Backbone as a printed PyTorch tensor [residue, N CA C, xyz], in Angstrom:
tensor([[[ 13.9940,  24.5650, -21.7810],
         [ 13.1530,  23.4600, -22.2450],
         [ 13.2360,  22.2910, -21.2580]],

        [[ 14.4490,  21.9720, -20.8120],
         [ 14.6190,  20.8680, -19.8780],
         [ 13.8570,  21.1290, -18.5850]],

        [[ 13.8940,  22.3710, -18.1000],
         [ 13.1890,  22.7100, -16.8700],
         [ 11.6790,  22.5850, -17.0650]],

        [[ 11.1940,  22.9770, -18.2130],
         [  9.7690,  22.8660, -18.5050],
         [  9.3430,  21.4070, -18.5700]],

        [[ 10.1690,  20.5780, -19.2110],
         [  9.8440,  19.1570, -19.3120],
         [  9.8210,  18.4980, -17.9470]],

        [[ 10.7790,  18.8540, -17.0780],
         [ 10.8130,  18.2710, -15.7510],
         [  9.5880,  18.6950, -14.9470]],

        [[  9.1730,  19.9400, -15.1050],
         [  7.9750,  20.4150, -14.4210],
         [  6.7460,  19.6390, -14.8850]],

        [[  6.6730,  19.3690, -16.1680],
         [  5.5550,  18.5850, -16.7030],
         [  5.5940,  17.1530, -16.1650]],

        [[  6.8000,  16.5870, -16.0960],
         [  6.9450,  15.2330, -15.5590],
         [  6.5210,  15.1780, -14.0900]],

        [[  6.8770,  16.2190, -13.3340],
         [  6.4970,  16.2630, -11.9290],
         [  4.9830,  16.3660, -11.7650]],

        [[  4.3530,  17.1920, -12.5830],
         [  2.8970,  17.3070, -12.5140],
         [  2.2320,  15.9750, -12.8480]],

        [[  2.7650,  15.2820, -13.8320],
         [  2.2210,  13.9750, -14.2080],
         [  2.4250,  12.9600, -13.0900]],

        [[  3.5770,  13.0310, -12.4000],
         [  3.8730,  12.1030, -11.3130],
         [  2.9750,  12.3500, -10.1090]],

        [[  2.6470,  13.5970,  -9.8470],
         [  1.7270,  13.8850,  -8.7450],
         [  0.3210,  13.3880,  -9.0620]],

        [[ -0.0340,  13.4090, -10.3280],
         [ -1.4030,  13.0960, -10.7270],
         [ -1.6490,  11.6170, -10.9610]],

        [[ -0.6160,  10.8600, -11.3670],
         [ -0.8250,   9.4690, -11.7560],
         [  0.1730,   8.5220, -11.1220]],

        [[ -0.2940,   7.3410, -10.7340],
         [  0.5470,   6.4040,  -9.9950],
         [  1.7000,   5.8510, -10.8160]],

        [[  1.4600,   5.4580, -12.0590],
         [  2.5410,   4.9090, -12.8740],
         [  3.6000,   5.9640, -13.1420]],

        [[  3.1820,   7.1560, -13.4680],
         [  4.1520,   8.2300, -13.6940],
         [  4.9170,   8.5460, -12.4090]],

        [[  4.2440,   8.4310, -11.2710],
         [  4.9180,   8.6300,  -9.9880],
         [  5.9910,   7.5690,  -9.7750]],

        [[  5.6170,   6.2890,  -9.9520],
         [  6.5710,   5.1970,  -9.7460],
         [  7.7770,   5.3460, -10.6610]],

        [[  7.5210,   5.7090, -11.9130],
         [  8.6080,   5.8760, -12.8730],
         [  9.4880,   7.0790, -12.5120]],

        [[  8.8880,   8.1050, -11.9340],
         [  9.6530,   9.3180, -11.6030],
         [ 10.5560,   9.0910, -10.3980]],

        [[ 10.0240,   8.4480,  -9.3410],
         [ 10.8420,   8.2710,  -8.1330],
         [ 11.8300,   7.1230,  -8.2760]],

        [[ 11.5960,   6.2320,  -9.2500],
         [ 12.5080,   5.1110,  -9.4860],
         [ 12.7630,   5.0010, -10.9950]],

        [[ 13.4940,   5.9560, -11.5620],
         [ 13.6540,   6.0010, -13.0190],
         [ 14.3510,   4.7800, -13.6010]],

        [[ 15.1810,   4.0790, -12.8130],
         [ 15.8520,   2.8870, -13.3240],
         [ 14.8550,   1.7650, -13.6300]],

        [[ 13.7130,   1.8040, -12.9730],
         [ 12.6930,   0.7670, -13.1750],
         [ 11.4930,   1.2830, -13.9550]],

        [[ 11.6380,   2.4470, -14.5660],
         [ 10.4920,   3.0870, -15.2120],
         [  9.8380,   2.1990, -16.2590]],

        [[ 10.6370,   1.5300, -17.0740],
         [ 10.0360,   0.7370, -18.1580],
         [  9.2900,  -0.4710, -17.6090]],

        [[  9.6960,  -0.9660, -16.4380],
         [  8.9870,  -2.0920, -15.8350],
         [  7.6380,  -1.6430, -15.2980]],

        [[  7.6150,  -0.4750, -14.6760],
         [  6.3560,   0.0280, -14.1370],
         [  5.3370,   0.3490, -15.2320]],

        [[  5.8110,   0.5390, -16.4390],
         [  4.8900,   0.8780, -17.5290],
         [  4.3250,  -0.3590, -18.2260]],

        [[  4.5700,  -1.5480, -17.6630],
         [  3.9900,  -2.7680, -18.2270],
         [  2.4670,  -2.6630, -18.2280]],

        [[  1.8320,  -3.2890, -19.2100],
         [  0.3870,  -3.1360, -19.4050],
         [ -0.4120,  -3.5640, -18.1730]],

        [[ -0.0190,  -4.6930, -17.5390],
         [ -0.8130,  -5.1610, -16.3970],
         [ -0.6690,  -4.2310, -15.1980]],

        [[  0.5000,  -3.5940, -15.0250],
         [  0.6710,  -2.6520, -13.9260],
         [ -0.0870,  -1.3550, -14.1900]],

        [[ -0.1540,  -0.9500, -15.4340],
         [ -0.9650,   0.2330, -15.7580],
         [ -2.4290,  -0.0290, -15.4360]],

        [[ -2.8740,  -1.2560, -15.6780],
         [ -4.2530,  -1.6140, -15.3590],
         [ -4.4840,  -1.5830, -13.8560]],

        [[ -3.5620,  -2.1650, -13.0930],
         [ -3.6780,  -2.1360, -11.6380],
         [ -3.6650,  -0.6960, -11.1340]],

        [[ -2.7710,   0.1170, -11.6830],
         [ -2.6550,   1.5110, -11.2470],
         [ -3.9380,   2.2850, -11.4910]],

        [[ -4.5990,   2.0170, -12.6080],
         [ -5.8420,   2.7380, -12.9000],
         [ -6.9040,   2.4380, -11.8500]],

        [[ -6.8990,   1.2180, -11.3210],
         [ -7.8420,   0.8470, -10.2630],
         [ -7.4370,   1.5040,  -8.9420]],

        [[ -6.1520,   1.4760,  -8.6050],
         [ -5.6830,   2.0820,  -7.3600],
         [ -5.8970,   3.5930,  -7.3650]],

        [[ -5.7930,   4.2170,  -8.4990],
         [ -6.0840,   5.6530,  -8.5900],
         [ -7.5500,   5.9290,  -8.2580]],

        [[ -8.4330,   5.0350,  -8.6430],
         [ -9.8460,   5.1900,  -8.3010],
         [-10.0660,   4.9970,  -6.7980]],

        [[ -9.2580,   4.1320,  -6.1940],
         [ -9.3100,   3.9870,  -4.7390],
         [ -8.9200,   5.3030,  -4.0750]],

        [[ -7.8350,   5.9020,  -4.5400],
         [ -7.3700,   7.1600,  -3.9530],
         [ -8.4140,   8.2630,  -4.1140]],

        [[ -9.1440,   8.2600,  -5.2200],
         [-10.1710,   9.2740,  -5.4580],
         [-11.4570,   8.9930,  -4.6900]],

        [[-11.5340,   7.8550,  -4.0200],
         [-12.7270,   7.5270,  -3.2660],
         [-13.8260,   6.8780,  -4.0790]],

        [[-13.5160,   6.4730,  -5.3030],
         [-14.5200,   5.8760,  -6.1810],
         [-14.7030,   4.3810,  -5.9260]],

        [[-13.6740,   3.7280,  -5.3970],
         [-13.7300,   2.3000,  -5.0810],
         [-13.3320,   2.1030,  -3.6220]],

        [[-14.0650,   1.2270,  -2.9310],
         [-13.7730,   0.9970,  -1.5210],
         [-13.4140,  -0.4530,  -1.2110]],

        [[-13.6350,  -1.3450,  -2.1590],
         [-13.2450,  -2.7440,  -1.9770],
         [-12.6400,  -3.2470,  -3.2830]],

        [[-11.3890,  -3.6660,  -3.2220],
         [-10.6720,  -4.0830,  -4.4280],
         [ -9.8980,  -5.3610,  -4.1410]],

        [[ -9.9240,  -6.2760,  -5.0840],
         [ -9.0910,  -7.4770,  -5.0310],
         [ -8.1760,  -7.4590,  -6.2390]],

        [[ -6.8890,  -7.5660,  -6.0050],
         [ -5.8950,  -7.6160,  -7.0780],
         [ -5.1880,  -8.9680,  -6.9650]],

        [[ -5.6490,  -9.9450,  -7.7350],
         [ -5.0950, -11.2970,  -7.6980],
         [ -4.2180, -11.5130,  -8.9260]],

        [[ -2.9320, -11.5760,  -8.7060],
         [ -1.9560, -11.6640,  -9.7980],
         [ -0.9160, -12.7110,  -9.4290]],

        [[ -0.4070, -13.4090, -10.4200],
         [  0.6150, -14.4350, -10.1840],
         [  1.8700, -13.8350,  -9.5560]],

        [[  2.7080, -14.6780,  -8.9220],
         [  3.9310, -14.1690,  -8.2810],
         [  4.8760, -13.5220,  -9.2890]],

        [[  5.7040, -12.6130,  -8.7530],
         [  6.7970, -11.9740,  -9.4870],
         [  6.2980, -11.1720, -10.6900]],

        [[  5.1940, -10.4810, -10.4880],
         [  4.6750,  -9.5720, -11.5060],
         [  4.6440,  -8.1220, -10.9960]],

        [[  5.3930,  -7.8580,  -9.9190],
         [  5.5720,  -6.5080,  -9.3870],
         [  4.3040,  -5.9190,  -8.7800]],

        [[  3.3190,  -6.7610,  -8.4650],
         [  2.0870,  -6.2160,  -7.8970],
         [  2.3350,  -5.5890,  -6.5250]],

        [[  3.2000,  -6.2270,  -5.7080],
         [  3.4860,  -5.6760,  -4.3840],
         [  4.3300,  -4.4130,  -4.4800]],

        [[  5.2710,  -4.4110,  -5.3970],
         [  6.1020,  -3.2160,  -5.5810],
         [  5.2410,  -1.9990,  -5.8990]],

        [[  4.2480,  -2.2110,  -6.7530],
         [  3.3740,  -1.0960,  -7.1240],
         [  2.3490,  -0.8090,  -6.0370]],

        [[  1.6250,  -1.8460,  -5.5900],
         [  0.4660,  -1.6330,  -4.7230],
         [  0.8180,  -1.4470,  -3.2550]],

        [[  1.9090,  -2.0450,  -2.7730],
         [  2.2330,  -1.9920,  -1.3490],
         [  3.4350,  -1.1180,  -1.0340]],

        [[  4.1380,  -0.6370,  -2.0650],
         [  5.2770,   0.2440,  -1.8310],
         [  5.0840,   1.6060,  -2.5010]],

        [[  4.8820,   1.6230,  -3.8040],
         [  4.7290,   2.9080,  -4.4970],
         [  3.3750,   3.5550,  -4.2190]],

        [[  2.3110,   2.7450,  -4.2070],
         [  0.9850,   3.3130,  -4.0010],
         [  0.8430,   4.0180,  -2.6520]],

        [[  1.2510,   3.4020,  -1.5130],
         [  1.1170,   4.1310,  -0.2430],
         [  1.9150,   5.4300,  -0.2110]],

        [[  3.1100,   5.4320,  -0.8190],
         [  3.9190,   6.6570,  -0.8350],
         [  3.2190,   7.7480,  -1.6330]],

        [[  2.6750,   7.3780,  -2.7770],
         [  1.9330,   8.3460,  -3.6130],
         [  0.6550,   8.7910,  -2.9110]],

        [[ -0.0590,   7.8420,  -2.3320],
         [ -1.3060,   8.1330,  -1.6250],
         [ -1.0690,   9.1310,  -0.4890]],

        [[ -0.0200,   8.9100,   0.2910],
         [  0.2700,   9.8050,   1.4080],
         [  0.7870,  11.1550,   0.9290]],

        [[  1.4550,  11.1800,  -0.2060],
         [  1.8470,  12.4640,  -0.7680],
         [  0.6390,  13.3260,  -1.0870]],

        [[ -0.3990,  12.6920,  -1.5630],
         [ -1.6340,  13.3950,  -1.9180],
         [ -2.5780,  13.5410,  -0.7280]],

        [[ -2.3880,  12.6930,   0.2960],
         [ -3.2730,  12.7140,   1.4700],
         [ -2.4390,  12.5960,   2.7490]],

        [[ -1.6420,  13.6000,   3.0560],
         [ -0.6810,  13.4660,   4.1640],
         [ -1.3080,  13.3670,   5.5460]],

        [[ -2.5620,  13.7310,   5.6850],
         [ -3.2120,  13.6290,   6.9890],
         [ -3.9810,  12.3180,   7.1330]],

        [[ -3.9110,  11.4870,   6.1130],
         [ -4.6060,  10.2140,   6.1460],
         [ -3.7580,   9.1720,   6.8690]],

        [[ -4.2840,   7.9430,   6.9370],
         [ -3.5720,   6.8670,   7.6190],
         [ -3.7290,   5.5700,   6.8340]],

        [[ -2.7060,   4.7080,   6.9460],
         [ -2.6440,   3.4790,   6.1610],
         [ -2.2430,   2.3260,   7.0830]],

        [[ -2.8450,   1.1700,   6.8620],
         [ -2.3950,  -0.0700,   7.4850],
         [ -1.9970,  -1.0330,   6.3750]],

        [[ -0.8050,  -1.6210,   6.4910],
         [ -0.3580,  -2.6610,   5.5670],
         [ -0.2360,  -3.9570,   6.3560]],

        [[ -0.9140,  -5.0090,   5.8950],
         [ -0.8800,  -6.3000,   6.5810],
         [ -0.4060,  -7.3840,   5.6320]],

        [[  0.3170,  -8.3570,   6.1870],
         [  0.7690,  -9.5060,   5.4130],
         [  0.8490, -10.7090,   6.3330]],

        [[  1.0130, -11.9040,   5.7440],
         [  1.0530, -13.1270,   6.5520],
         [  2.2170, -13.1210,   7.5370]],

        [[  3.2670, -12.4020,   7.2210],
         [  4.4140, -12.2680,   8.1200],
         [  4.6080, -10.7960,   8.4570]],

        [[  4.7460, -10.4970,   9.7380],
         [  4.9790,  -9.1190,  10.1450],
         [  6.2220,  -8.5570,   9.4740]],

        [[  7.2490,  -9.3820,   9.3100],
         [  8.4950,  -8.9170,   8.7010],
         [  8.2710,  -8.4270,   7.2740]],

        [[  7.3630,  -9.0690,   6.5340],
         [  7.0750,  -8.6340,   5.1710],
         [  6.3180,  -7.3130,   5.1890]],

        [[  5.3400,  -7.1800,   6.0740],
         [  4.6180,  -5.9130,   6.1920],
         [  5.5620,  -4.7880,   6.5900]],

        [[  6.5190,  -5.0870,   7.4820],
         [  7.4990,  -4.0780,   7.8880],
         [  8.4130,  -3.7050,   6.7290]],

        [[  8.7200,  -4.6610,   5.8690],
         [  9.5270,  -4.3600,   4.6900],
         [  8.8270,  -3.3340,   3.8100]],

        [[  7.5300,  -3.5180,   3.6000],
         [  6.7660,  -2.5520,   2.8150],
         [  6.7500,  -1.1890,   3.5140]],

        [[  6.5490,  -1.2120,   4.8340],
         [  6.5180,   0.0250,   5.6100],
         [  7.8300,   0.7920,   5.4880]],

        [[  8.9500,   0.0730,   5.6160],
         [ 10.2600,   0.7170,   5.5050],
         [ 10.4730,   1.3040,   4.1190]],

        [[ 10.0250,   0.5920,   3.0900],
         [ 10.1800,   1.0860,   1.7250],
         [  9.4270,   2.3970,   1.5360]],

        [[  8.1940,   2.4480,   2.0520],
         [  7.4060,   3.6780,   1.9390],
         [  8.0810,   4.8160,   2.6970]],

        [[  8.5150,   4.5210,   3.9180],
         [  9.1490,   5.5510,   4.7400],
         [ 10.4410,   6.0570,   4.1050]],

        [[ 11.2420,   5.1470,   3.5710],
         [ 12.5040,   5.5560,   2.9520],
         [ 12.2690,   6.3690,   1.6840]],

        [[ 11.2050,   6.0500,   0.9500],
         [ 10.8760,   6.8580,  -0.2310],
         [ 10.5450,   8.2800,   0.1840]],

        [[  9.7470,   8.4130,   1.2310],
         [  9.3380,   9.7460,   1.6880],
         [ 10.5140,  10.5150,   2.2730]],

        [[ 11.3470,   9.8510,   3.0580],
         [ 12.4060,  10.5610,   3.7830],
         [ 13.7150,  10.6750,   3.0140]],

        [[ 13.9810,   9.7230,   2.0910],
         [ 15.3000,   9.6960,   1.4830],
         [ 15.3640,   9.8370,  -0.0210]],

        [[ 14.2180,   9.9020,  -0.6890],
         [ 14.2230,   9.9950,  -2.1430],
         [ 14.0750,  11.4600,  -2.5560]],

        [[ 15.1410,  12.0270,  -3.1380],
         [ 15.1240,  13.4390,  -3.5060],
         [ 14.0490,  13.7450,  -4.5380]],

        [[ 13.7840,  12.7910,  -5.4170],
         [ 12.7610,  13.0180,  -6.4290],
         [ 11.3680,  13.0450,  -5.7960]],

        [[ 11.1690,  12.2610,  -4.7360],
         [  9.8940,  12.3420,  -4.0080],
         [  9.7330,  13.7220,  -3.3730]],

        [[ 10.7880,  14.2120,  -2.7640],
         [ 10.7110,  15.5310,  -2.1220],
         [ 10.4350,  16.6300,  -3.1310]],

        [[ 10.8890,  16.4480,  -4.3720],
         [ 10.5860,  17.4360,  -5.4100],
         [  9.0960,  17.4500,  -5.7410]],

        [[  8.4400,  16.3040,  -5.5360],
         [  7.0060,  16.2150,  -5.8210],
         [  6.1630,  16.6860,  -4.6460]],

        [[  6.5340,  16.2440,  -3.4440],
         [  5.7330,  16.5180,  -2.2490],
         [  6.6460,  17.0860,  -1.1610]],

        [[  7.0360,  18.3320,  -1.3450],
         [  8.0450,  18.9430,  -0.4740],
         [  7.5740,  19.0730,   0.9680]],

        [[  6.2720,  19.1790,   1.1970],
         [  5.7560,  19.3960,   2.5480],
         [  5.4790,  18.0910,   3.2940]],

        [[  5.6580,  16.9650,   2.6340],
         [  5.3990,  15.6770,   3.2670],
         [  6.6980,  15.1820,   3.8930]],

        [[  6.7190,  15.1300,   5.2280],
         [  7.9360,  14.7670,   5.9370],
         [  7.6090,  13.8370,   7.1030]],

        [[  8.5330,  12.9230,   7.3920],
         [  8.3920,  12.0430,   8.5380],
         [  8.6180,  12.8420,   9.8190]],

        [[  7.7570,  12.6660,  10.7980],
         [  7.9340,  13.3710,  12.0580],
         [  9.2340,  12.9330,  12.7260]],

        [[  9.9410,  13.8780,  13.2860],
         [ 11.2200,  13.5800,  13.9380],
         [ 11.0190,  12.5560,  15.0550]],

        [[ 11.9320,  11.6060,  15.1260],
         [ 11.9130,  10.5190,  16.1120],
         [ 10.8130,   9.4990,  15.8640]],

        [[ 10.1420,   9.5930,  14.7110],
         [  9.1400,   8.5830,  14.3720],
         [  9.7750,   7.6040,  13.3930]],

        [[ 10.5270,   6.6460,  13.9290],
         [ 11.3320,   5.7800,  13.0690],
         [ 11.0900,   4.2920,  13.3020]],

        [[  9.9620,   3.9470,  13.9150],
         [  9.6400,   2.5410,  14.1210],
         [  9.2680,   1.8920,  12.7900]],

        [[  9.6790,   0.6640,  12.5950],
         [  9.3900,  -0.0300,  11.3400],
         [  7.9150,  -0.3450,  11.1880]],

        [[  7.2240,  -0.5230,  12.3170],
         [  5.8300,  -0.9580,  12.2330],
         [  4.8160,   0.1300,  12.5570]],

        [[  5.2650,   1.3460,  12.8700],
         [  4.3200,   2.4130,  13.2150],
         [  5.0470,   3.7490,  13.1660]],

        [[  4.7010,   4.5810,  12.1830],
         [  5.3440,   5.8830,  12.1070],
         [  4.3560,   6.9570,  11.6760]],

        [[  4.7760,   8.2080,  11.8300],
         [  3.8730,   9.3460,  11.6950],
         [  4.4930,  10.4310,  10.8270]],

        [[  3.6720,  11.0380,   9.9800],
         [  4.0980,  12.2010,   9.2150],
         [  3.8780,  13.4700,  10.0410]],

        [[  4.6520,  14.5010,   9.7550],
         [  4.4100,  15.7950,  10.3780],
         [  3.0050,  16.2670,   9.9950]],

        [[  2.2590,  16.6830,  10.9880],
         [  0.8960,  17.1270,  10.7390],
         [ -0.1220,  16.0090,  10.7740]],

        [[  0.3440,  14.7570,  10.8870],
         [ -0.5710,  13.6270,  10.9800],
         [ -1.1300,  13.4830,  12.3810]],

        [[ -2.0790,  12.5590,  12.5450],
         [ -2.7240,  12.3700,  13.8420],
         [ -2.4220,  10.9770,  14.3740]],

        [[ -1.6220,  10.9040,  15.4020],
         [ -1.2690,   9.6770,  16.1260],
         [ -0.4430,   8.7000,  15.3040]],

        [[ -0.9550,   8.2430,  14.1660],
         [ -0.1860,   7.3110,  13.3420],
         [ -0.5190,   7.5290,  11.8830]],

        [[  0.5050,   7.3720,  11.0290],
         [  0.2940,   7.5020,   9.5910],
         [  0.3000,   6.1450,   8.9180]],

        [[  1.2750,   5.2980,   9.2450],
         [  1.3350,   3.9800,   8.6350],
         [  1.7010,   2.9410,   9.6780]],

        [[  0.9360,   1.8510,   9.6940],
         [  1.2140,   0.7350,  10.5860],
         [  1.3560,  -0.5460,   9.7760]],

        [[  2.2910,  -1.3760,  10.2050],
         [  2.5070,  -2.6870,   9.5880],
         [  2.0920,  -3.7540,  10.5850]],

        [[  1.3080,  -4.7400,  10.1260],
         [  0.8300,  -5.7860,  11.0220],
         [  0.9190,  -7.1340,  10.3210]],

        [[  1.0130,  -8.1840,  11.1110],
         [  1.0000,  -9.5350,  10.5880],
         [ -0.3730, -10.1590,  10.7410]],

        [[ -0.7270, -11.0370,   9.8210],
         [ -2.0130, -11.7200,   9.8830],
         [ -2.1790, -12.4280,  11.2230]],

        [[ -3.3300, -12.2300,  11.8340],
         [ -3.6100, -12.8600,  13.1160],
         [ -3.2770, -11.9820,  14.3030]],

        [[ -2.5080, -10.9250,  14.0790],
         [ -2.1210, -10.0520,  15.1800],
         [ -3.2080,  -9.0540,  15.5220]],

        [[ -3.1950,  -8.5950,  16.7760],
         [ -4.1400,  -7.5800,  17.2020],
         [ -3.7430,  -6.2100,  16.6880]],

        [[ -4.7290,  -5.3350,  16.5590],
         [ -4.4770,  -3.9720,  16.0840],
         [ -5.2310,  -3.0240,  17.0050]],

        [[ -4.5180,  -2.4290,  17.9300],
         [ -5.1470,  -1.5220,  18.8830],
         [ -5.0640,  -0.0940,  18.3840]],

        [[ -5.8050,   0.7750,  19.0400],
         [ -5.7260,   2.1900,  18.7090],
         [ -6.5960,   2.5840,  17.5430]],

        [[ -6.1710,   3.6210,  16.8490],
         [ -6.9790,   4.2020,  15.7880],
         [ -6.9250,   3.3790,  14.5160]],

        [[ -7.8650,   3.6570,  13.6420],
         [ -7.9900,   2.9100,  12.3970],
         [ -7.2250,   3.5300,  11.2550]],

        [[ -7.6630,   3.2120,  10.0450],
         [ -6.9720,   3.6930,   8.8500],
         [ -7.9850,   3.9890,   7.7480]],

        [[ -7.6350,   4.9370,   6.9220],
         [ -8.4530,   5.2770,   5.7630],
         [ -8.2140,   4.2970,   4.6220]],

        [[ -7.0160,   3.7240,   4.5950],
         [ -6.6380,   2.7630,   3.5620],
         [ -6.0110,   1.5410,   4.2180]],

        [[ -6.5520,   0.3620,   3.9260],
         [ -5.9880,  -0.8900,   4.4210],
         [ -5.5520,  -1.7260,   3.2270]],

        [[ -4.2680,  -2.0980,   3.2180],
         [ -3.6970,  -2.9250,   2.1570],
         [ -3.3750,  -4.3010,   2.7360]],

        [[ -4.0000,  -5.3370,   2.1840],
         [ -3.7650,  -6.7060,   2.6320],
         [ -2.9690,  -7.4230,   1.5520]],

        [[ -1.6770,  -7.5310,   1.7690],
         [ -0.7820,  -8.1130,   0.7700],
         [ -0.4090,  -9.5310,   1.1870]],

        [[ -0.9930, -10.5280,   0.5150],
         [ -0.7610, -11.9410,   0.8520],
         [ -1.0380, -12.2110,   2.3250]],

        [[ -2.3070, -12.1230,   2.6790],
         [ -2.7240, -12.4510,   4.0430],
         [ -2.3560, -13.8990,   4.3750]],

        [[ -2.4500, -14.7930,   3.3760],
         [ -2.0500, -16.1920,   3.5410],
         [ -0.6880, -16.4060,   2.8840]],

        [[  0.1310, -17.2390,   3.4700],
         [  1.4580, -17.5280,   2.9350],
         [  1.3250, -18.2430,   1.5870]],

        [[  1.7620, -17.6250,   0.4830],
         [  1.6160, -18.2540,  -0.8300],
         [  2.5610, -19.4270,  -1.0530]],

        [[  3.4930, -19.6390,  -0.1240],
         [  4.4900, -20.7000,  -0.2860],
         [  4.1220, -21.9860,   0.4450]],

        [[  2.9490, -22.0080,   1.0850],
         [  2.5270, -23.1920,   1.8150],
         [  1.1260, -23.6000,   1.3880]],

        [[  0.8060, -24.8700,   1.5980],
         [ -0.5390, -25.3520,   1.3230],
         [ -1.4680, -24.8660,   2.4240]],

        [[ -2.5350, -24.2050,   2.0270],
         [ -3.4340, -23.6020,   2.9960],
         [ -4.4310, -24.6370,   3.5170]],

        [[ -4.4190, -24.8520,   4.8180],
         [ -5.3850, -25.7680,   5.4240],
         [ -6.7070, -25.0420,   5.6610]],

        [[ -7.7680, -25.8080,   5.8250],
         [ -9.0670, -25.2050,   6.1160],
         [ -9.0470, -24.4830,   7.4530]],

        [[ -8.3010, -25.0360,   8.4120],
         [ -8.1940, -24.3850,   9.7150],
         [ -7.5590, -23.0110,   9.5960]],

        [[ -6.4670, -22.9230,   8.7950],
         [ -5.8020, -21.6420,   8.6140],
         [ -6.6850, -20.6750,   7.8330]],

        [[ -7.3820, -21.1780,   6.8320],
         [ -8.2860, -20.3420,   6.0470],
         [ -9.3740, -19.7450,   6.9380]],

        [[ -9.9670, -20.5800,   7.7960],
         [-10.9950, -20.0900,   8.7060],
         [-10.4360, -19.0390,   9.6560]],

        [[ -9.2030, -19.2640,  10.1110],
         [ -8.5620, -18.3130,  11.0140],
         [ -8.3370, -16.9710,  10.3230]],

        [[ -7.8650, -17.0060,   9.0680],
         [ -7.6470, -15.7720,   8.3120],
         [ -8.9570, -15.0130,   8.1340]],

        [[-10.0170, -15.7640,   7.8600],
         [-11.3220, -15.1300,   7.6390],
         [-11.8320, -14.4780,   8.9250]],

        [[-11.7020, -15.1600,  10.0570],
         [-12.1330, -14.5780,  11.3340],
         [-11.3330, -13.3200,  11.6470]],

        [[-10.0150, -13.3730,  11.3730],
         [ -9.1680, -12.1980,  11.6150],
         [ -9.6070, -11.0340,  10.7390]],

        [[ -9.9240, -11.3260,   9.4860],
         [-10.3910, -10.2520,   8.5870],
         [-11.6720,  -9.6260,   9.1240]],

        [[-12.6430, -10.4530,   9.4870],
         [-13.9480,  -9.9400,   9.9160],
         [-13.8860,  -9.2350,  11.2630]],

        [[-13.1500,  -9.8340,  12.1990],
         [-13.2240,  -9.3850,  13.5880],
         [-12.1210,  -8.4270,  14.0030]],

        [[-11.0560,  -8.3590,  13.2150],
         [ -9.9230,  -7.5050,  13.6040],
         [ -9.6500,  -6.4330,  12.5580]],

        [[ -9.1230,  -6.8340,  11.4050],
         [ -8.6340,  -5.8320,  10.4550],
         [ -9.7610,  -4.9760,   9.8840]],

        [[-10.8990,  -5.5810,   9.5730],
         [-11.9830,  -4.8080,   8.9820],
         [-12.5480,  -3.7780,   9.9540]],

        [[-12.4730,  -4.0770,  11.2450],
         [-12.9950,  -3.1430,  12.2390],
         [-12.1230,  -1.8980,  12.3800]],

        [[-10.9250,  -1.9270,  11.8090],
         [-10.0170,  -0.7830,  11.8810],
         [-10.2670,   0.2240,  10.7520]],

        [[-11.1560,  -0.1030,   9.8260],
         [-11.3870,   0.7660,   8.6780],
         [-12.2270,   1.9720,   9.0780]],

        [[-11.7520,   3.1500,   8.7010],
         [-12.4950,   4.3750,   8.9760],
         [-13.6680,   4.5130,   8.0060]],

        [[-14.6950,   5.2870,   8.3890],
         [-15.8280,   5.5040,   7.4830],
         [-15.3630,   6.0320,   6.1230]],

        [[-15.9480,   5.4940,   5.0780],
         [-15.6130,   5.8550,   3.6970],
         [-14.2140,   5.4100,   3.2820]],

        [[-13.5780,   4.5500,   4.0860],
         [-12.2520,   4.0680,   3.7580],
         [-12.2910,   2.9070,   2.7760]],

        [[-11.1030,   2.4410,   2.3740],
         [-10.9880,   1.4010,   1.3490],
         [-10.1040,   0.2600,   1.8320]],

        [[-10.4660,  -0.9550,   1.4060],
         [ -9.6530,  -2.1370,   1.6450],
         [ -9.2160,  -2.6970,   0.2970]],

        [[ -7.9120,  -2.8990,   0.1290],
         [ -7.3580,  -3.4500,  -1.1060],
         [ -6.6520,  -4.7480,  -0.7660]],

        [[ -7.0720,  -5.8280,  -1.3970],
         [ -6.4450,  -7.1350,  -1.2160],
         [ -5.5050,  -7.3800,  -2.3880]],

        [[ -4.2320,  -7.6100,  -2.1000],
         [ -3.2340,  -7.8920,  -3.1280],
         [ -2.7110,  -9.2940,  -2.8610]],

        [[ -2.9670, -10.2400,  -3.7700],
         [ -2.5500, -11.5930,  -3.4110],
         [ -2.3010, -12.4830,  -4.6180]],

        [[ -1.6360, -13.5780,  -4.2950],
         [ -1.4930, -14.7170,  -5.1870],
         [ -2.4250, -15.7790,  -4.6370]],

        [[ -3.4230, -16.1910,  -5.3960],
         [ -4.4030, -17.1480,  -4.8920],
         [ -3.7180, -18.4290,  -4.4150]],

        [[ -4.1420, -18.9220,  -3.2400],
         [ -3.5690, -20.1490,  -2.6860],
         [ -4.6090, -21.2610,  -2.5820]],

        [[ -5.8020, -21.0230,  -3.0850],
         [ -6.8490, -22.0370,  -3.0620],
         [ -8.2100, -21.4020,  -3.2230]],

        [[ -9.2070, -22.2210,  -3.5430],
         [-10.5400, -21.6660,  -3.7880],
         [-11.1630, -21.1070,  -2.5130]],

        [[-10.6990, -21.5730,  -1.3540],
         [-11.2500, -21.1120,  -0.0880],
         [-10.2980, -20.1930,   0.6770]],

        [[ -9.3970, -19.5150,  -0.0460],
         [ -8.5500, -18.5390,   0.6340],
         [ -9.3890, -17.2890,   0.9270]],

        [[ -8.7490, -16.2540,   1.4820],
         [ -9.4950, -15.0510,   1.8550],
         [-10.2260, -14.4540,   0.6640]],

        [[ -9.5510, -14.4160,  -0.4860],
         [-10.2090, -13.8900,  -1.6850],
         [-11.4330, -14.7190,  -2.0430]],

        [[-11.3320, -16.0360,  -1.8970],
         [-12.4730, -16.9030,  -2.1700],
         [-13.6370, -16.5870,  -1.2430]],

        [[-13.3450, -16.3900,   0.0300],
         [-14.3930, -16.0290,   0.9830],
         [-15.0360, -14.6970,   0.5980]],

        [[-14.2180, -13.7360,   0.2500],
         [-14.7460, -12.4150,  -0.0950],
         [-15.6040, -12.4690,  -1.3530]],

        [[-15.1530, -13.2340,  -2.3470],
         [-15.9330, -13.3570,  -3.5760],
         [-17.2520, -14.0880,  -3.3210]]])
């Protein structure tokens, strides 16, 4: 019976983002099942299915939106789409790299993840914090970038913009304009055909990137 239940749990984790997050991080399972995260997950699942290509997730700080959308979601997405590619961007490169490392460590070091996606493995010697590759992937699987930075090379099927503007500072119009130009002229040009852009942020003003997009 226990083996059957675990098999059912694994099937549910492969199929759904919240069940995946709860399975690979059982100590935090009850937090991931919060109503607002289930709502966010239902939207991100539609992104993975190709039903949505532009999404804004604007949620107040410390509501686990980044944990779900920028850490668990890319790991689940790549488990289901190992030949795809992802870019994660944030106002600080160090924050984007933190998300990148979390995704990579889940794939390479979480035994429960390997039980779900046994064939998904990090390519040997691909251990850079800001650019790494899965076995069977093409050139790059996940890249981490900071707002304003250049992005050379190939694009991505999924672009996650997690707090493009620093939520801890007052956003000037000059900085807002700069973020908008970077979005239009740099990051958006990296999107592959039929790809998706997901903005995850805490609003910092009516004229922040989300304001421009709306």
